[in-house]
N, C-alpha and C positions, 0 to 999 in steps of 0.2 A: 964858161960856167964856173962860178966860185965854188970853193970848198964847202962854204956853209950851204949853198943851194943844193949842191950834190948830195950833201949829207942829209938835208930835209927830204929830198926825193927818195933817197934809199931807205930812210926811216919810214916813210910814207908807204913805200912799197912792202917794206917788211911787216907793217902793221896790217895792211890789206891782205896780205897773205895769211897772217894769223887769224884774222876775222873770217877769211874765206874757209881756211882749214876747219875753224870752229863751226861754221855753218854747215860745211860738209859733213862733220862728224855728227852734228845734231840731226841731219838729214838721215844718216844712217842708223842713228840711235834715237828715234822719235820719242822712246819712253813707252810706258805700258799704255794699252788702249784704254778708252774710257770705260767705266763700268757699265755692264749690260743693265738695262732696266728690268724691273720685275715683270714677269708675264703670268703672275698667279691668277687663277682663275680663268686664263685664256686657253682656248683650242686652236693650234696652229697646224695647218695642213702643209707637210713637207713633200714636194714631189721630187723623188729622187733620194729618199731617205737612207737607201742602203748604198749610195755612191760614196766616193772618197771624200767629196765635200759635204754632201748631205749627212753624213755620219757626224761630221764635227758640229754641223748646224743643229742637229737633234741633241747632241750632247749638251751644247750651250743653253738651248731652250729649255731642256729638262732641269738643268742646273738652276735656271732662273724661274722656275716655278709653273712653266707651261705644260699643257697636256698635248702631246704631239700625235697627230694622225699621220699615216702613211699609206701608201697604196702599192700594190705590186701584182703581178701575174702569178707569182709563186709565194703566197702568204706564209707557208710553214717554213721556207727557208728565209724569208725576211724576218720572221720572229726569232729564229736563231742568230741571224747577222746582227740584228738591232732590236733588242728587247725594250720593253717599258713602252712601246708605241702602239696605238690603236692601229691595226691593219685592216684595210679593206682591199677586195680583189678588183683591180682595174688595171687598164693599160692606157698609157698616154697616147698611144698611137690609134686608140680605138675610142673616138669621141662618144659613143653612145655608153660606153662602160663608166664614163666620168660624170654621168648625170647624178646630181645630189651629192657628189663626193665632198663638197665644201659645206654641206648643210651644217650650221652650228658652229662653223670655224670664224674665229676673229680675224686671222691673217692666214695668207698663203705665200709659201716660199717655193719658187720654181728653180731647182737645182739639177735639172737634167740636161744632158747635152747629147746630140746625136752622135753616134760612133759606129757608123756602117761598116768600119773595118773589123771590129769584134763581132758586131751583130747586123748582118745585112738588113734586117727588118727596121733598124732604127735610122731610118732615112731622115735627113735634115727637114724636108718638107713636112714630115709627119709629126717630127718631135719639136724642132726650133721654131716652127711657124704655126701649124694647125694645132699642136698640143698646147703651146702657150696661150693662144687664143681661145681654145675650147675651155682651159682652165679658168681663163680670165672671166669668160661667161658665167662659169660656176660660181665664181668668187662674187661676181656681181649679183647673182641671184641670191646668194647667201648673205648679201650686205656686209662683206668683209671690210674691215677697217683698212687693209692695206695688202697689197700684192708686191712681193719682192722677186724680181727677175734677175737671175745671174746670166747675163749676156756674155759679150767679148769685146774687147778693144778692137778697132779697126772697122766695125760695122758700117760706118759712114764714109768709107774710103770711096771716092767715085769708081775706083777699078773693081770694086766688089760687084757692081751692078751688072757687069758684063762677064764676071768671072765663071770659070766652069771647073768641074772636078771638085777637089777638096775645097778650094777657095769659095766655092759657091755656098758653103755652109754659112758664111758672113751674110750673105744677101737673105737667106732664110731667117737668121736671127733678127736681122734688121726688120723683116716683115712681121716676125713675132712681136718686136717691140712696138710697131705701129699699131698693130691688132690691140695689143694691151692698153696703150694710150687712148684708143678709140672705144674701149670697152666701158668707161665711165667709172671704173673701180680705182680708188686711189692707189697709186703705184710708186715703186722705186725701182729704177734699173741700174745694175752694177755691171760695169764693163771691165773685169780684171784683164791684166795684160798677160798673165800666165799664172797657173795654180801648180804648186810644187809640193810633193811630198817630203819637204825639208824643214828644218827649223827656220826661224825668221832670220833674216840678214844673209843666209847662204846663198851664193849665186848673183847677189846684187852688184851692179856696177859701182865702183869706187871713184870718187872725184880725184 
């Protein structure tokens, strides 16, 4: 191999490394998210409005002109935790209590996840499957423009179909997704790989 050839190879490798590093940096720092659209004049039902994710969703919607409706088993506490929301008494695990919950709503956001470790009554079959589907039926009846479901990555893994214990949650989440798709209401499913109470970029893998 000649010195010229060697020099060209090394120069090309160095250039490729610079490009890869630049791309990796761009991936780690994708820039600010696109601006949120205006929801002025719209009423949006947020299931899970008092949750860690739900509170952020409510804040963004209110900031962009939406009227937000939520539901809870304990309305008094919900009003203290998340003010400026129209609160109705209902329980996602009680299908009958959801009757008419989405009436007059333009959109529905489902940000509830089963957590039977903290609350044994919040079983995945009742929340991630039956609850999602029941609310989809209400959204359909209300002629909502969109139903946004926060699901989870991994729900289509074949191993999930025979999983037991905690891993079985994914199977119920997929059942909920399928029920939503069959409901006829326009929908969007989000499958995050993990949600953390930390600033952006912290904990992400670096190339």
